N, C-alpha and C positions, 0 to 999 in steps of 0.2 A: 406537450413536448415543444421545446423551443428549438432544439437542434437535433437532428437525427441523420440528415443527409445534406450534401452540399447545397441542394436547391432550397433547403430551409433557411439558408443565410443569404440575404440579398447582397448584390454586388456592392452597394454603397457601404455596407458594414465592412466587408473585406477590403475594399479600397481604402477606407479610413485606417484600418489596422496596418495595411501595407505601407501607407504613406508615413506612418509613425515609425516604422522599422526599416524603411527604404527597401521594401520587398517588391518584386515584380509580380503582379497578381497572377499572371499565367504560369508562374513558376510553382505555385502552390499545388501540392498533391494531397488530397483529402485522405486521412488515415482512419477516421472514425469519430463517433460521438457517443457519449453516455453520461448520464447524470447531469444533463444541461451543460456539458462541456463539449467542445469540439477540438480536434487536433489535426494539424496539417504539417507536412514536411516540405522543405524547399532547400535548394542549393544556391550558394552565392560564393563567388571567388573560390570555387573548388572545395567549399566547406559546407557541411550539411547542418541544418537547423530544424528545430521543432517549434511550431507556433501553437500555443494553447490559448483558448479563450472560453468564456462561458460565465455562468451565473451560479454554479454549484455552491460556492462559498462567498461570503461577503468580501469586499475589497480589503478590509482590515485583516481577515483571516488569510487571504492569499498573500498579502504583504508579510504576514508572520511566517508563512511557509517559505517565502523567498529569503527572508532573513535567516531562517534555519539552514537552508541549503548553503548560503554564503558562509555561514559559520562553520558548517561541516567542511567546506572546501578549505577554509583557512586553518582548520584543524588537521588537515592531511588526509581526509576521507575523499576518495575519488568519486565525484558526483558530476552530473550534467548540470553545468552552471547557467544561470540566466544571464542575458546580455542586455545592455541598456538601449533604450530607444533613442531616436534622434533628439528627444528632449532630455536625455540623460536620466530617464526613469527606468527602473526594472519592471514596473507595472504601469500599464496605461488603462484608463477608464474611458469607455465609449458608450454613449447613450444609444440604445437600440430597442424599439418597441416598448418604450416606457420602462426599460430596465437598464441597469448599468452592466456592461460587459467588461469583465476583467481580461485583459490581453497581455500576454508575455511571450517572450521568445527564449529558448534554451539552445545552447550548443548541443547538437546530437552526440550522444555518447559514442566515443570511438570504439572500435573493435567489432565483435560479432555477437549475434544473439546465441542463446544456449540451445543446442540440439539435444533434447532429452534422449533421443534414440541412438546417439553416438556415445558408446562407452569410453571413447578416447577423450571426450569432453565432459560428459556427465558421470563423474566418478569421485573417488575419495579426495583427490587433490583439489577439485573445485569445491567440494562440500566443506573442506577445511578452510578454504579461502572465503567461503560464505560466512563461516563462523568468525573468522578474523575480521571481516568487514563489519559484521554486527557488533563485535567487541569494540572496534574503533568508534563506531557511532555511539555506543552506550557510554564509552569513556568521555566522548565529547559532550554527551547529554548531561553528564554529571556536572561538568563545568558550566554548561548552559543554564542549568538550574539556578546558579548563583547570580545570573544576570537579571537586572531589573528591566523588565520589558513593559512597554506601554500597552501592547496588545499581545495576548497569548493565544495559541491554538486551543481548541476545545479539548476536553478530556474525552476518551473513548466512551465513558459512561454517558456523557452528554450527547455525543453524536449518535450512538445506537439507540438511546432512549428517544431521541427526536424522530428517528426513522420509525420506531415502533409506534410512537404516538400518532404519527402521520398516517399510519395504516391500521388503526385499531379495528376498522370495519372489515379488514381483509385478513386479519390474523386471529386464529381461534383462541379462546380463553385459556385452553390448556397450554398453548405455547407461551402466552403472556405470563402465566403463572410460573412456568419453569424459568423463563427469562428473569423474572423478578427475584426468584430464589437465588439464581446464580449471581445476579447483580448485587444482591444484598450480601452474599458471601464475599465476593471480591471487594466490595466497597469497604468491608471491615478490615482488609489487609493494610498493614502500615505502608504509607507512601514515603518511604525513606528516599532521600536524594540519590542514594547509590543503587536504587532498584526501581525507581519511578521517575519518569521524565518524558521529554519529547522524543518520540521514536518514529521510525519509518512506517511501522504498523502494517505494511503490506510487502514485506521483503521476501521475494521469491524470484525464480529465474526468468520470469517474464518482465521483470522490472530492473534488469541490469544487463549490461554487455560485458564480454570478456575481452581484454586487450593485453596481449603478452602475459597471460596468466593472472592478470589483476582484474578486479571487478570495478566497474563504473556504474554507480547506482543512479537511477532516474525515477520519475513519477513519485513525488512526495505529496501528492494531492490528498492522500489519506493520512498524513502525519497528525497524530494526536498525542496528548499526554496520557501515558498508560504505563503499566508495569513492563520492565525490560523482558521479563520471562515470556510475555506475549509475543514479542518479535521472534523468539526461538520457536514457540508453538506454531505461529503462523507459517514459518518456513517449513516446519515439519509437515503440517497439514497439507500445504500446497504441493510439497514434493511427493507425498504418498497418494494424493487424491486420484490420480489417473493410473496408478499401479493396480493391476488386477488383484482382486480381493485375496486370492490364494497366495499372492506373492508380497502382500503389503508388509507382513511381519518380517519376512526375510530382508526386504529392502530397508525397513526401518532399522534393523540390526546393523546395517552398514552405514546408513545415512546419519543417524542421530549421533553415534560416537564420533564420527568425523566432524560433524558440525560443532559439537561440543568441544572437541580437542582444539579446533581453530579458535573458537570463542575464548577459551581459557587462556590462550596465548596473549590476548589483548585486553581481557577484562576479567575481574574476579568477582563474580556474582555469588552472593551467599547461597550455599547449597540448599538451604531450607526452601528456596523457591522452586526447586525441582519437584517437590511434593504437590505443587499446584499445576503441574503440566496438564493433567486431565481436565482441569477446570478451564484453563486457557485454550485448550483445543476445542472445548465445547463453546467457549465464548466466540471463537472464530466462526463456528457454524451458525450461531445466532446472528452474528454480524453479517455473514453472507446471506442468510435467509432474509433478514430485514432489508438488505440492499436489493435483493432480487424482487421481493414483494413490492417495495417502493418503486423500483424501476418499471415493473409491470403496471402498477397503478397509474403512475405519472406519464408512462410511455416515453421515458427519457433515454431511449436507445434506438439503434437502427432496427428495421424490420427483421433482419436476420437474427439479431440478439433477442428480440422480443419473442420470436418463435422458439429459440433455444430455452427460454425461460419456462416454457411449458413442461420441459423435462427436468430442469434444475429445481424448480420450486417444490414439486412433490418429494424429490430426493432429500432436500434439506429440511423440509417439514417433518419428514420421518425421523431425521437425525435429531432435531431439536426437541422432539416430543419424547425421545427415548434416552436411555443411558448409553446407547451404542456409540462407540468411539470410531473415528476414522481408521484407527489401528488398535488392536488389542494391547492394553497396557500390561507389561510384565509385572508380576508380583515383586520381583527383585529388580530394582532400577539399576543395579550393577550391570545388567545385561546391556544397557544403553550408555549409562554415565560411568564408564570404567575409571578406575584409578583415582577415585575421589572419596571413597568411603573408608 
């Protein structure tokens, strides 16, 4: 592990980053570290910022992420935007322990975090706004597909496969077999520009704030090229994950129609993709499982998170080895995707 706690980062590294962004070192508040990235928060001139650094992705891939965020901002999607350093760069590269650290600063998203326990916040109105936000991002992605880019982000196929390959000695052959079957199935789907492109890939309520009823999205570190339907599936998966099993179906019957209603207001995705919702829900679980195993293998998280992995890894291993879904899928999809058949 390169970064897990503040003491893992020497003062010289932080001083170098701070000098590039005109930050007072003592103003930094450590928020956490995972996957060889670290995050700090600080305040300057009564405005809050987020400093992110690390080695999780190559510098080219991080620059591609920043380009995507700036494009979304220019397209009217509310996002936490990067700011330039004193050298007028959105991305600064610092040599540290024979590695290159990618350092960048974002404006902290205004508004408040989502309180799942508060029905006045976590309700149909917000879920519809989540759908509209996804729809806006996918509309922007279609136009982004036509841009000639020197460096592109990876596909999700490449990203998850790399994690699996890195952990072959830690993942049972039955899991790898099922992953390959799902990957082969999804790989054969058409990658139409109106259904496949650069997506947020991890869109859920821990990655956005609410400001006057509008969503401001942040944390695009997981952005990959993949099917638009996956963004919807990931949002569904994360929303129902912590709901008690006996209430998951009831919650899904409220959440999914609201998410879909808002989405359709901003983007028209071919309805054929709804048939693959179970597959993308399962891909989400393979992705999470691969991330958990790799994090545990490489020790790229705090001690607290590493301890929690002892519970999470068996849970997701059980999921990916079986056909069991995070929620029971109704035989008639009209139950969720109303007014479209």
